[in-house]
C-alpha positions as CSV (number, residue, x, y, z in Angstrom):
1,M,9.8,-0.3,16.9
2,K,12.3,2.6,17.5
3,N,15.0,0.4,18.9
4,L,14.6,-2.2,16.6
5,R,15.4,0.3,13.0
6,P,19.2,0.3,14.6
7,A,19.2,-3.7,14.3
8,F,17.7,-3.4,11.0
9,F,20.3,-1.4,9.5
10,S,23.2,-3.4,11.2
11,L,21.4,-6.6,9.6
12,L,22.2,-4.4,6.3
13,V,25.6,-3.2,7.2
14,I,26.6,-7.3,8.1
15,C,25.3,-8.5,4.2
16,A,26.6,-6.0,2.5
17,A,30.5,-6.6,4.3
18,S,29.7,-10.1,4.0
19,A,29.5,-10.8,0.3
20,S,32.5,-11.5,-1.5
21,A,31.6,-13.0,-4.2
22,E,31.0,-11.0,-7.6
23,V,27.4,-11.2,-9.6
24,E,26.7,-11.7,-12.9
25,T,24.4,-8.6,-13.1
26,P,24.2,-7.1,-9.7
27,F,21.9,-4.5,-10.9
28,H,17.6,-5.0,-11.3
29,I,15.0,-3.0,-12.7
30,G,11.2,-3.9,-12.0
31,L,8.1,-2.4,-13.4
32,Y,4.6,-4.5,-11.6
33,G,0.8,-3.3,-11.8
34,G,-1.7,-4.7,-10.2
35,D,-4.4,-4.3,-7.4
36,S,-4.1,-2.0,-4.3
37,T,-6.0,-2.7,-2.0
38,I,-7.0,-0.5,1.9
39,N,-9.6,-2.8,4.6
40,V,-11.6,0.5,4.8
41,R,-14.7,-1.2,6.2
42,A,-16.5,2.5,5.5
43,T,-19.9,2.9,6.3
44,Y,-22.4,5.3,5.6
45,Q,-25.9,6.1,7.0
46,D,-27.8,9.2,5.7
47,V,-31.4,10.2,7.7
48,P,-32.7,13.4,5.8
49,P,-33.9,16.2,7.8
50,N,-37.5,15.4,7.4
51,P,-37.1,12.2,6.1
52,P,-40.7,10.6,4.8
53,G,-41.3,7.3,6.5
54,N,-38.0,8.0,8.6
55,H,-36.0,6.4,6.0
56,I,-32.2,5.6,6.7
57,S,-30.0,5.0,3.6
58,N,-26.7,3.0,4.9
59,F,-24.0,1.8,2.7
60,K,-21.4,-0.5,3.2
61,A,-17.6,-1.2,1.9
62,E,-15.2,-3.6,3.3
63,K,-12.5,-2.6,1.3
64,S,-11.1,-0.2,-1.8
65,H,-9.3,-1.5,-4.6
66,A,-7.2,0.7,-7.3
67,L,-5.2,-0.1,-10.2
68,A,-1.6,0.4,-8.6
69,M,1.8,0.6,-10.6
70,T,5.2,-0.5,-8.7
71,L,8.8,1.0,-9.6
72,A,11.4,-1.0,-8.1
73,G,15.3,-0.9,-8.0
74,A,17.4,-3.4,-6.5
75,W,21.2,-3.9,-6.3
76,Q,22.8,-7.1,-5.9
77,F,25.5,-7.2,-3.2
78,A,25.4,-11.1,-3.2
79,D,24.8,-14.6,-4.7
80,N,21.5,-14.7,-2.7
81,W,21.4,-11.0,-1.1
82,M,19.8,-8.1,-2.6
83,L,19.1,-4.2,-1.6
84,E,16.4,-3.1,-2.8
85,M,13.8,0.8,-2.8
86,Q,10.7,0.9,-4.6
87,L,7.6,3.0,-5.4
88,A,4.0,2.8,-5.6
89,S,0.8,4.8,-6.4
90,S,-2.4,4.4,-7.4
91,L,-3.6,5.7,-10.7
92,K,-7.1,6.2,-9.7
93,Q,-9.0,6.9,-6.4
94,D,-11.7,4.2,-6.0
95,S,-14.9,5.9,-5.3
96,L,-16.9,3.4,-2.8
97,F,-20.3,5.8,-2.6
98,R,-21.1,7.3,-5.5
99,Q,-23.9,9.8,-5.6
100,V,-24.5,9.2,-2.4
101,D,-27.3,12.1,-1.2
102,T,-26.1,14.4,1.9
103,P,-27.2,17.1,3.2
104,Q,-24.5,19.1,1.8
105,G,-25.4,17.0,-2.1
106,K,-24.2,14.6,-3.6
107,S,-21.0,12.4,-2.0
108,S,-19.0,10.3,-2.6
109,L,-15.8,8.0,-0.6
110,K,-12.9,8.1,-2.4
111,V,-9.6,6.5,-1.3
112,G,-5.7,6.5,-3.1
113,S,-2.7,5.4,-2.1
114,S,0.9,5.5,-2.4
115,A,3.6,4.0,-0.5
116,F,7.9,4.6,-0.5
117,G,10.1,1.4,1.1
118,T,13.9,0.2,0.9
119,Y,14.1,-3.8,1.4
120,I,16.7,-6.4,2.4
121,V,15.9,-9.5,-0.2
122,Y,16.9,-12.5,0.4
123,K,16.5,-15.1,-2.7
124,A,16.2,-18.6,-3.2
125,G,16.5,-21.1,-6.0
126,G,17.6,-20.4,-10.1
127,E,15.4,-19.9,-13.0
128,T,12.6,-20.2,-11.0
129,Y,12.9,-18.5,-7.5
130,V,11.1,-17.3,-4.4
131,K,11.9,-13.6,-3.0
132,G,11.1,-12.9,1.0
133,K,11.2,-8.6,1.5
134,L,12.0,-7.3,4.6
135,G,12.7,-3.1,5.1
136,L,10.8,-0.1,6.3
137,G,8.4,1.9,4.3
138,I,6.0,4.7,4.3
139,S,2.5,4.4,3.8
140,N,0.0,7.3,2.6
141,I,-3.5,7.0,2.6
142,D,-5.6,9.4,0.3
143,V,-9.4,9.7,1.8
144,E,-11.8,12.3,0.1
145,T,-15.3,12.8,0.2
146,N,-17.7,15.9,-1.4
147,A,-16.7,18.1,2.3
148,A,-13.2,17.5,3.3
149,S,-10.2,15.4,1.6
150,D,-7.0,14.3,4.1
151,T,-3.8,12.5,3.6
152,Y,-2.9,9.7,6.8
153,S,0.6,8.4,6.8
154,K,2.4,6.0,8.4
155,F,6.2,4.8,8.7
156,G,7.3,1.3,9.9
157,Y,8.1,-2.0,9.3
158,S,7.3,-3.6,5.9
159,Y,7.2,-7.1,4.3
160,G,6.6,-9.1,0.8
161,I,7.6,-12.2,-0.9
162,A,7.7,-12.5,-4.7
163,V,7.7,-15.5,-7.2
164,G,10.2,-15.9,-10.7
165,Q,11.1,-16.9,-13.3
166,K,13.8,-16.0,-15.2
167,L,12.5,-15.6,-19.1
168,G,14.9,-13.3,-21.2
169,I,17.0,-10.4,-20.2
170,G,15.2,-10.4,-16.8
171,S,12.2,-12.1,-15.1
172,L,8.5,-12.5,-14.8
173,E,7.4,-12.0,-11.5
174,I,4.8,-12.5,-9.2
175,T,4.8,-9.9,-5.9
176,Y,3.0,-9.6,-2.9
177,M,4.0,-6.6,-0.6
178,R,2.1,-5.2,2.8
179,Y,3.2,-2.0,3.7
180,P,3.0,0.1,7.2
181,D,-1.0,0.0,8.8
182,V,-1.7,3.4,9.2
183,S,-3.7,4.8,11.9
184,I,-6.4,7.3,12.5
185,S,-7.2,8.9,15.4
186,N,-11.4,9.5,17.0
187,S,-10.5,13.4,17.2
188,E,-8.5,13.4,13.9
189,F,-11.4,11.6,12.1
190,G,-14.4,13.4,13.1
191,D,-12.9,16.7,12.6
192,T,-11.9,16.3,8.9
193,F,-15.1,14.4,8.0
194,D,-17.9,15.9,9.5
195,T,-20.8,15.2,6.6
196,G,-24.1,16.5,8.7
197,T,-26.0,16.0,11.9
198,A,-28.0,14.1,9.6
199,S,-25.2,11.5,8.2
200,T,-22.6,9.9,9.3
201,L,-19.7,8.0,8.1
202,T,-17.0,5.5,9.7
203,I,-14.1,4.1,8.7
204,S,-12.0,1.8,10.3
205,R,-9.1,3.5,12.5
206,Y,-6.7,1.2,10.9
207,L,-5.8,1.2,7.5
208,R,-4.1,-2.4,6.2
209,H,-2.5,-1.3,3.4
210,E,-1.7,-4.2,0.1
211,I,-0.4,-4.6,-3.4
212,F,-0.9,-7.7,-4.7
213,S,0.7,-7.0,-8.4
214,F,2.6,-8.8,-11.8
215,G,5.7,-7.1,-13.6
216,Y,9.0,-8.0,-15.4
217,V,12.4,-7.0,-14.2
218,F,15.1,-6.1,-16.1
219,S,18.5,-7.7,-15.2
220,F,21.4,-6.0,-15.9
């Protein structure tokens, strides 16, 4: 991946240098709201120290869902090419397991996220258009229980696609973004989220971060 980063930035320089036509509205600011999903694949198994009837409580959740806001700013340096930066964040953590009884008391698993990225964007179409986005970004995923909390981050490639329709001084857009996958090592996860000898909590070692959103892009 490191060897491909110079190639990506070289592409940005080449695209900027090749821009010859003046763009009528070169600057764009977009505000989006949507659903941030993470494939947590969480499993919680609680075995009480002295279980009556050897009772075991199991809880499972495939994905976390949270309302997320995204702010994006773009510079259109040619008819079909743009350079975009965006910042996304979930407004509230998603509580996957609420009021689960553990040896330490009541517990829940909460997941939140944020992301930042820079993209080269290709735009095709007129009043109705499609955008393809490819760039580098950072994913941050917050995981919290009653015993501990931590943030896991990953820098890597990110991509997305948007469909828009011009309206007024800007455009309405529907956007899908895929941010860098976050990996968690077994030792790191085990040390941070030890819920007791009688209980186990596991999540996916590879967390996929996606946001599907709808918003308005102002052009000026």
